[in-house]
N, C-alpha and C positions, 0 to 999 in steps of 0.2 A: 586521475583514474576513476575516482568515486563519482565523478560528475558525468561520465560517459554512460548513456543509457545502456548500450550493449554490454559494457563491462559490468555495470551494476546488475543487469539482468542475468548475466552469466553467473555472478556470485550468488544471486538469489536462487537460481535453479540448482546450483551445486549444493547450497544449504538445504533446499527443499528435498533433493534426492537423498542426501545424507540422512536427514531426519526420517524419511520414509523407510530407508533401508534399516535404520535403527528402531523402527516401530514407534517413532515419536510423532507428535503433531507437527504440521508445517510451521516454519518460523513466522509466517504471516498468514492468518486465516483468510479464507475466501470472503468472509464477512467484511473484512476491511476493504477489499477490492470492490465488492458490491456497493458498499457505502460511498466509496470514492466515485463510482460511476453514477450513483443517484445524485450526488452533489454536483458533479460535472453537468449532468443533464439539466438539473435545476438552474445552473448558471447560464446554460445556453438558452433555455426557455425564458429566463428573466431578461437576457439581453435582447432576444428576438421580440418579446412582447413589450419591453420597456417597463415592466412591472415586477414587483417582488413576488417570488415564488416560494410557497411554503414547502418544506420537506419534512415528511413524517420521520421522526427520530426515535419513536418508541421501540423499534426493532433493532436499533443500533446498540450492540453490545460493546462494552468497554474493551478496547484493544489492549493486548499485552504491551507493556513498554518495550520499545526497541532496545536491543543490547547496545551498550556504549563501548566502543572499541577505540583504541589509540589511533590517532591519524597516522598515515604512512610517513616514513621518513622523507625529509625534504631532499631533493636532488642536489 
């Protein structure tokens, strides 16, 4: 279940909405998504050019650690 994109996405949106309704910050900040997109774009550029691509990291804020939860019970 945790490896299915759609189920994972649904869980994330549920947590996001719960935090917004409670007046809290989102569980994963948009900065983390922006950073992932920058790195993915650099990977594509590197592959296409065959060269190493530098990525500016000064604006990368440290992400909050993800909460660790127990795995689901085995069927």
